[in-house]
C-alpha positions as CSV (number, residue, x, y, z in Angstrom):
1,M,-9.0,63.2,20.3
2,T,-11.3,60.5,21.8
3,L,-12.2,59.4,18.6
4,I,-8.2,58.8,17.8
5,I,-8.0,56.9,21.1
6,C,-11.1,54.9,20.4
7,L,-9.7,53.9,16.9
8,G,-6.1,53.3,18.2
9,I,-7.7,51.0,20.8
10,F,-9.9,49.2,18.4
11,V,-6.8,48.8,15.9
12,A,-4.7,47.3,18.7
13,G,-7.2,45.1,19.7
14,A,-7.9,43.9,16.1
15,L,-4.0,43.6,15.8
16,I,-3.8,41.2,18.9
17,L,-7.1,39.3,17.8
18,A,-5.3,38.6,14.5
19,L,-2.0,37.6,16.0
20,V,-3.9,35.4,18.3
21,G,-5.7,33.9,15.4
22,V,-2.5,33.1,13.5
23,A,-1.0,31.7,16.6
24,L,-4.0,29.3,16.9
25,Y,-4.0,28.4,13.0
26,N,-0.6,27.6,13.2
27,R,-0.9,25.1,16.0
28,L,-3.5,23.5,14.1
29,V,-1.4,23.3,11.0
30,D,1.6,21.8,13.3
31,L,-0.7,19.3,14.7
32,R,-2.0,18.2,11.5
33,N,1.2,17.9,9.9
34,R,2.7,16.2,13.0
35,G,-0.4,13.5,12.5
36,E,0.4,12.9,9.0
37,N,4.1,12.1,9.8
38,A,2.9,10.1,12.6
39,W,0.8,8.0,10.3
40,A,3.6,7.7,7.6
41,D,5.6,6.0,10.3
42,I,2.8,3.7,11.1
43,D,2.7,3.0,7.3
44,V,6.4,2.1,7.0
45,Q,6.2,-0.4,9.9
46,L,3.0,-1.8,8.4
47,K,4.9,-2.6,5.0
48,R,8.0,-3.7,6.9
49,R,5.5,-6.1,8.5
50,Y,4.0,-7.1,5.3
51,N,7.2,-7.8,3.5
52,L,8.4,-10.4,6.6
53,I,5.4,-12.2,6.3
54,P,5.7,-14.2,2.8
55,N,9.3,-14.9,3.9
56,L,8.1,-16.4,7.3
57,V,5.3,-18.4,5.4
58,E,8.0,-19.7,3.0
59,T,10.4,-20.9,5.7
60,V,7.5,-22.4,7.6
61,K,6.3,-24.0,4.5
62,G,9.6,-25.9,4.0
63,Y,9.4,-27.6,7.5
64,A,5.8,-27.9,7.8
65,G,4.1,-27.8,4.4
66,H,1.1,-29.9,5.5
67,E,0.2,-26.9,7.6
68,K,-1.4,-25.6,4.6
69,E,-4.9,-23.9,6.2
70,T,-2.6,-21.9,8.7
71,L,-0.3,-20.8,6.0
72,E,-3.0,-19.8,3.8
73,N,-4.6,-17.9,6.4
74,V,-1.7,-15.9,7.3
75,T,-1.2,-14.9,3.5
76,K,-5.1,-14.0,3.2
77,A,-4.8,-12.0,6.2
78,R,-2.0,-10.2,5.1
79,Q,-3.4,-9.6,1.8
80,Q,-6.6,-8.2,3.5
81,A,-4.6,-5.9,5.7
82,I,-2.7,-4.5,2.6
83,E,-5.9,-3.8,0.7
84,V,-7.4,-1.8,3.7
85,T,-6.9,1.6,3.3
86,G,-8.3,5.3,4.6
87,D,-10.9,3.7,7.3
88,L,-8.9,3.3,10.4
89,E,-11.5,1.2,12.0
90,K,-11.3,-1.5,9.2
91,M,-7.5,-1.1,9.1
92,A,-7.5,-1.9,12.9
93,Q,-9.7,-4.9,12.2
94,A,-7.5,-6.3,9.5
95,E,-4.3,-6.0,11.7
96,N,-6.0,-7.6,14.4
97,A,-6.8,-10.6,12.1
98,L,-3.2,-10.7,10.6
99,T,-1.9,-10.7,14.5
100,R,-4.1,-13.6,15.3
101,T,-2.8,-15.8,12.2
102,L,0.6,-14.9,12.8
103,R,0.1,-16.1,16.4
104,Q,-1.1,-19.3,15.0
105,L,1.8,-19.7,12.6
106,F,4.3,-19.5,15.8
107,A,1.9,-22.2,17.4
108,V,2.4,-24.2,14.6
109,A,6.2,-23.6,14.5
110,E,6.2,-24.9,18.3
111,A,5.6,-28.6,16.8
112,Y,8.8,-28.7,14.6
113,P,12.2,-28.5,16.7
114,D,14.1,-28.1,13.3
115,L,12.2,-25.0,12.2
116,K,12.4,-23.5,15.5
117,A,16.2,-24.2,15.5
118,N,16.4,-22.8,11.9
119,E,18.4,-19.5,11.7
120,S,16.5,-18.1,9.2
121,F,13.1,-18.7,11.0
122,L,14.8,-17.1,14.1
123,D,16.2,-14.1,12.2
124,L,12.7,-13.7,10.7
125,Q,10.8,-14.3,13.8
126,N,13.2,-11.4,15.5
127,Q,12.8,-8.8,13.0
128,L,9.0,-9.5,13.0
129,S,8.9,-9.2,17.0
130,E,11.4,-5.7,16.3
131,T,8.7,-4.4,14.0
132,E,5.8,-5.0,15.9
133,D,7.5,-2.9,18.7
134,L,8.4,-0.3,16.4
135,L,4.7,-0.2,15.1
136,S,3.5,-0.1,18.7
137,Q,5.5,3.0,19.3
138,A,4.4,4.6,16.1
139,R,0.7,3.9,17.1
140,R,1.5,5.4,20.6
141,Y,3.0,8.6,18.9
142,Y,0.3,8.9,16.2
143,N,-2.6,8.6,18.8
144,A,-1.0,11.1,21.3
145,V,-0.8,13.8,18.4
146,V,-4.5,12.8,17.3
147,R,-5.2,13.3,20.9
148,D,-3.7,16.7,20.9
149,L,-5.3,18.1,17.4
150,N,-8.7,16.4,18.8
151,T,-8.5,18.7,22.1
152,A,-7.4,21.7,19.9
153,V,-10.4,21.3,17.8
154,E,-12.9,21.2,20.6
155,K,-11.4,23.8,23.0
156,V,-12.4,27.4,23.1
157,P,-11.1,29.5,21.3
158,T,-9.1,27.1,18.6
159,N,-12.5,25.7,17.9
160,I,-13.4,29.0,16.1
161,V,-10.2,28.8,14.3
162,A,-10.6,25.0,13.5
163,M,-14.3,25.4,12.1
164,L,-13.4,28.6,9.8
165,F,-10.4,26.7,8.2
166,N,-11.7,23.1,8.3
167,F,-9.7,21.3,10.6
168,N,-11.3,18.2,11.5
169,K,-10.9,15.8,14.4
170,R,-9.0,12.5,13.4
171,E,-9.8,8.9,14.5
172,Y,-7.4,6.9,16.8
173,F,-5.5,3.9,15.3
174,E,-6.4,1.5,18.1
175,I,-6.3,-2.2,18.4
176,E,-9.5,-3.5,19.8
177,D,-8.5,-7.2,20.6
178,A,-6.9,-7.5,23.7
179,A,-4.9,-10.5,22.7
180,A,-3.7,-8.7,19.7
181,R,-2.2,-6.1,21.6
182,E,0.6,-8.5,22.9
183,V,3.7,-9.0,20.5
184,P,3.3,-12.5,18.7
185,K,6.4,-14.3,20.6
186,V,7.7,-18.0,20.8
187,D,9.7,-18.9,23.5
188,F,12.5,-21.3,21.7
189,D,14.0,-22.1,25.0
190,N,11.3,-23.8,26.5
191,K,11.8,-27.5,26.9
192,D,8.2,-28.6,27.7
């Protein structure tokens, strides 16, 4: 009789342990999938940003064609940002460089009143600003999911399940350059 009770306790314990393991595994899968989805959102905003830049460069070129170096720097930074894949640190560096060159482009635009008043330029500038805001939101969400996944991968008992099923920590997608954290904006109402 005691053997049956002990066997019953063992089976119940094993079943509870298996259920806990399944729940922990499912949580890790959920976090991994949310991370991939969040990265896809960042990717969409980056592509939107990359698609706006050539139009912006062409619009500026029409008014400030002799600002060749600035226009080439923006085009080059855009291409470098497009080409970097996989390494989040390198992607962040490329995005920082692109943001700096865009800031230079908007500074050039300040010197051309006709350009600042151009409806196409204003529309592109607004779209880019909106895209930067959406990209910032997507980065924050991605980093929050990565934080949750990384915490789960490190905490006991989830770390055991993570180790057994090869769940790894992810890198944050951060912008290191404090100036690049700001959305590039131009004040068209400033009369100075």
